C-alpha positions as CSV (number, residue, x, y, z in Angstrom):
1,M,-79.2,36.0,81.0
2,P,-80.0,39.8,81.3
3,F,-81.0,41.3,84.3
4,Q,-84.7,42.4,84.6
5,A,-85.1,45.8,85.6
6,L,-88.6,46.1,88.0
7,T,-90.7,49.0,87.4
8,G,-91.0,51.8,90.0
9,E,-94.8,50.9,89.8
10,A,-93.3,47.1,91.5
11,L,-90.9,48.8,93.8
12,A,-93.8,50.8,95.1
13,D,-96.2,48.1,96.0
14,R,-93.6,46.0,97.9
15,L,-92.4,49.5,99.5
16,A,-96.1,51.2,100.3
17,E,-96.5,47.7,102.4
18,A,-93.5,46.9,104.6
19,V,-92.3,50.7,105.0
20,P,-95.2,53.1,105.6
21,D,-95.2,56.9,104.0
22,S,-92.3,56.1,102.3
23,V,-93.1,56.3,98.7
24,E,-93.9,59.4,97.1
25,R,-94.9,58.2,93.6
26,A,-93.8,55.7,90.9
27,D,-92.4,56.7,87.3
28,G,-91.6,54.2,84.7
29,D,-89.0,52.5,85.8
30,C,-88.0,54.4,89.1
31,V,-89.5,54.4,92.5
32,W,-89.4,57.9,94.4
33,V,-88.8,58.1,98.4
34,E,-89.6,60.6,100.8
35,P,-86.1,61.5,101.6
36,S,-86.6,61.2,105.2
37,Q,-87.3,57.4,104.8
38,I,-84.0,56.6,102.3
39,A,-82.2,54.9,104.9
40,I,-85.6,52.5,106.4
41,T,-86.2,51.8,102.6
42,A,-82.7,51.0,101.6
43,Q,-82.7,48.5,104.7
44,F,-86.0,46.9,103.5
45,L,-85.1,46.9,99.7
46,R,-81.6,45.0,100.7
47,D,-83.2,42.5,103.3
48,D,-86.2,41.7,101.6
49,P,-86.0,38.4,100.5
50,G,-88.1,38.9,97.1
51,L,-85.9,42.0,96.0
52,D,-82.7,41.1,97.6
53,F,-80.9,44.1,96.7
54,Q,-77.4,43.4,98.0
55,F,-75.4,45.5,95.8
56,L,-75.0,49.1,95.4
57,N,-74.3,50.2,91.9
58,A,-74.1,53.9,92.2
59,I,-75.3,56.8,94.0
60,S,-75.7,60.0,92.2
61,A,-77.2,63.6,92.1
62,V,-79.4,65.7,89.6
63,D,-79.5,69.7,90.2
64,F,-82.6,71.1,88.9
65,I,-81.9,74.6,90.0
66,D,-85.1,74.6,92.3
67,S,-84.1,70.9,94.0
68,F,-81.8,67.8,93.4
69,D,-82.8,64.5,92.8
70,V,-80.9,61.8,94.6
71,V,-80.7,58.8,92.4
72,Y,-79.7,54.9,94.0
73,H,-78.8,52.0,91.2
74,L,-79.5,49.0,92.8
75,T,-79.3,44.8,91.6
76,S,-79.5,41.6,93.0
77,F,-77.3,39.0,92.1
78,R,-79.5,36.1,93.2
79,Q,-83.0,37.6,92.0
80,Q,-81.3,38.6,88.9
81,H,-83.2,42.4,88.5
82,K,-82.2,45.9,89.3
83,G,-84.0,48.8,90.5
84,V,-84.1,52.9,90.8
85,V,-84.9,54.5,94.1
86,K,-85.2,58.2,93.7
87,A,-85.2,61.0,96.7
88,R,-86.1,64.4,96.2
89,L,-84.4,67.4,98.2
90,H,-86.0,70.8,97.7
91,G,-84.1,74.1,97.8
92,R,-80.4,74.8,97.7
93,E,-79.1,75.1,101.2
94,S,-78.2,73.1,104.2
95,L,-79.6,70.2,102.0
96,S,-79.3,66.2,103.3
97,L,-80.4,62.9,103.9
98,P,-79.8,59.8,105.8
99,S,-76.7,58.0,105.1
100,V,-77.4,54.4,103.3
101,Y,-73.6,53.4,104.3
102,E,-75.0,51.0,107.4
103,V,-76.8,49.3,104.7
104,W,-74.3,49.3,101.9
105,R,-70.7,49.9,102.8
106,G,-70.1,50.8,99.2
107,A,-72.0,54.3,99.7
108,D,-69.0,55.3,101.5
109,L,-67.3,57.2,98.6
110,Q,-70.5,57.5,96.6
111,E,-71.7,59.6,99.1
112,R,-68.7,61.7,100.0
113,E,-68.5,62.8,96.4
114,V,-72.2,63.9,96.4
115,W,-71.4,65.8,99.0
116,D,-68.0,67.3,97.4
117,L,-69.2,67.9,94.2
118,M,-73.2,68.8,94.8
119,G,-73.3,69.5,98.8
120,I,-75.6,67.5,99.3
121,R,-74.8,66.2,103.4
122,F,-75.6,62.4,104.2
123,E,-76.8,62.7,107.9
124,G,-75.1,59.6,109.6
125,H,-72.3,59.3,107.6
126,P,-69.2,58.1,109.6
127,N,-66.8,60.4,107.8
128,M,-68.4,63.0,105.7
129,K,-66.0,65.2,104.2
130,R,-64.1,66.1,100.8
131,I,-62.9,63.5,98.7
132,M,-61.9,64.9,95.6
133,L,-61.1,68.2,96.3
134,W,-59.2,69.5,99.2
135,E,-60.9,70.6,102.7
136,G,-61.7,74.7,102.8
137,F,-62.8,74.5,99.0
138,D,-65.3,77.2,98.4
139,G,-68.3,75.4,97.1
140,H,-69.4,72.2,95.2
141,P,-68.4,73.0,91.6
142,L,-70.7,70.4,90.0
143,R,-73.6,72.9,91.2
144,K,-75.2,74.9,88.2
145,D,-75.0,77.9,90.8
146,Y,-71.1,77.6,91.1
147,L,-69.1,80.5,89.5
């Protein structure tokens, strides 16, 4: 049986009840979360028995020149569903959001990769250093403004 994708509205409704002021909006297949609330939101998404997102598939980032989206793909094997959570960071300098490493240990290398290639720092990560490029490398090569 294939996994069912939860709608952004369904995720937003659950989050709005449990984590006040966390939801910015729902958009089709994803929920947009206030960046400062991402770790608290992740904890709820993992621990709530009805959602049970025990598995973090992927963290990625998208550069839109004036902002960056950080995208979390989640799966619940017990509930047989999946969900997408996004956070938007505005600007280009000193970008950061809370780490979800304490919620999903699988975030370790993924957050480091996003830092290394896109320049988004994850506050609270225990080992936030480059993973693909060498220390001292100038810049973040997947940014659209990288020369």
